[in-house]
C-alpha angles and dihedrals in degrees: 000000000000119000131222123249107287116262108260092191097262111136129207115247122244121275096271093046092047091051090051094047093048089049091053092048092049090052092051093050094046095076092051091047090054090054091051096043099096093048093048092047090049089051091050094048093047092054091045090052092052106046114189129186125234116304090005097082096122097137092050092045094052094041094054094042091053088049092057095039090057088051091055098250124147102254129192113195120204087017124197094006096301116120095215100038124096141181124210119188137192129176129009142261130011145358097055116197116191127203112197126218126203120188111160120119136214126257111262098000104055114208096007088141094050098237089153087066092049091052095049093044094052092045088052093047091052093050093047095048092045092051090057095043120109120220111278093008095116143288136285118205126188108198122197107216114189130198103029089152096082101313099092098224094166091052091055090046091051091050089052092053101258093140099037093104098030118114098189136004125208138181138151128218125209117240142147094276141028103258135170093233147343115268096238134190127194114251139193127189128219135192112202121200123191126200121196135148126272122232138159104277094212103037106030111010090145089066093060135081109213112225091185090057088054090052093047093047090050089050092051091048090055090047089055090047091057089072090062103045127090119274088244093058128083136191118182133163148160134219105239099181128028108162140289109258133008093236093058121073103238112250093185133041134161142190138185125218142187117205115195133186135160096262142004095263095054090042091060090054093048091049090061092054091047093050091050090056092050094047092047091057091052092047091051091053094044093242136132118243136197122198112199113191115202112236095228102087112178115225127212116267119259105201112208106228094201092058093040093053091057093044090049091053090053092049091047091051087059094049096259109109116188123237126207114247113268139177088266097047126025143118113228122195147097131275137176086231082081089068091051090052089059089058106041136006105284145171133201107180123172123239123201120246100146139043119274090255094060115082127201119258092044133111088242092057090050088060092051090051087078097036129115089258089056090051090052091047091055091058095042094046093046092051092047094048093045090050091051092048094049092049090053092050095046098044113050090184090060091054091047090053089050090055091047088053089048094053093044090059093048133281126235114340122243091215110131 
């Protein structure tokens, strides 16, 4: 288990003093953020204009790497064995604060999740923090994490050691409100393949074994199961293959599924019930079935309150107080940032770029991802993250408290 930076005896000021110090730091960073604004907006718009799906984000990868190379950072392209991941470093020694970029898009609607905003905000946070860092004070890392939309890029990076020397990880996500965190659920993904026996549907249907029937029966079983799962759990899927012609009994069928639950432990239990439904459908139709579980299982997010408190002060200093998620206002989903939060102290707050009536993962949200409110959010989010990172570096006791918070809420999961 990694350890936080040793306590050098520096204490964190009281709440009023901390608020004042954060406010001073925000004010100092604001001028530099204003100077960077046009470059960051240009970066965001360029990524938005060139949407790329998971693990195909070559334009975004190259554009951001060139940005940091021009700034004199140490840049590793295609980092940790992933073609579209990168690592940009500034400074030396510990603590190491990482700002995480996402830049993959969604099929059909482009940047309907606003990952172009995430990328520009984390780049800005890195540049702002590095500009205020004294030699030998610590390190700033901006990590390019591809394939958040189902590909689990952060999970692969973690397995390759990308977070082994990281003391804290931060990112912000655009939304329709300023929120302390995303209301996450753990998720696993399944591909289901059915194998039957073809036959002429008019002449010899009794000689066939209908793989499509197996898929449909499995789907109906899951639909019945939904009545008996918790309101916080979700199972949703699509049939991706159903046959070739109506007059031929389908010998092959396929479906894809997401299984979601509040945490990894409850997810494992729900997966067993889901699998029973799928296998029962295949048995009833006399078909063989294969369930292939993708290895990238997304964990629930563990928001680090110590980091969040500092970030919230920085947001408040800019006139953007954060609200806790509620029944009236929340963003529910899954992210591989949840897996990172099981490894190191992490935050994943939401920053408003769109009206409350516009949800993420929609064409309308994609339009707001290049709006004036998005441009403002990039600057505000970058300042708030940079402020948080600098406070962690300058106050070892604050970082120690963040790690205590991390361990109190559970270290790495044993879920396999």
